[in-house]
N, C-alpha and C positions, 0 to 999 in steps of 0.2 A: 524246636521240638514243640513248644506250646502252640504255635500256629498250626502245626500238623495235627495235634490233638484236637484243637478246636474245629478244624476243617473236617476231620473224620467224625467227630462227635455230632456236628451239625448234619452230616450225611446220614448217620445212624438214627438220630432223633427224628428226622423228617421235618416236614413243614409245620411251623407254628407249635413247637414243643413247649410244654410248661417247664419251669425252672427245674423241678425235680426230675423230669424226664431227661433234660439236657445234662444234669449232673450225673445221672446214671450212664448216659451215653458217653460222657467224658471218661468215666472209669473204664468202660468197655474199650474206648479208643486208646487210652493210655496203655492198657494191658495188651491190646493188639500190637501196638508199636513196640512195646517191650518184647513181645514174642517174636516179632520180625527181627529185631536186633539180636536176640538170643540165637535164633536160627542161623542168622548170618555169621555170627561168631562160631557157632558149632561147625558150620560148613567150611569155614576158612582155617580153623585152628585145630581140627581134630587130627592128632598124630596117628601114625600107623601103629599097629599092635606092638611092634618091637620098640617103640619110642616112649612107652608109658613109664614114667617114674612117679615118685610120690607127689611131687609138685603138680604134675599134669593131672593125676587122679584127683587131687584135692580141688584143682580148678574146675574139672569136669563135674565133680560132685556139687560144688558151689553153684555152678551154672545150672545144673539140674534142679537144685532147690529153688533158685530164682525163677526158673521156667515153670515149676509146679505152682509157685505162689502167683505168678502172673496168670496162669490158666485158671486158678481158683478165683482170683479177683474178677477175671473176665466172666466166668460162669455165674457167679453170684450177681454181678452187675447186670448181665443179660436177663437173669430171672427177675431182678428188681424192675428193670425197664419193661419187660413183658407184662408184669403185673400192673404197672402204671398205665400201660397202653390199654390193657383189657379193662381196667377200672374206668378209663376215660371214654372208651367206645362203647 
């Protein structure tokens, strides 16, 4: 996972990033990989409407909270990275 984050972060940050730009890109990359994992889980484990029980609903709610947190982390990291790039250029 760490290698995937670094690879994606380097692609996001571009050539010759400063350390603060790379750190923001790592947060974006980590959130993106989290979102991909969440979407994969959602696609493979979503029961039909007749199969919902309390445990399934609790799991889906927890997954939704995790997804919203990942989206929020990604959004703020992108804003931070954009600000750093604008200030640099």
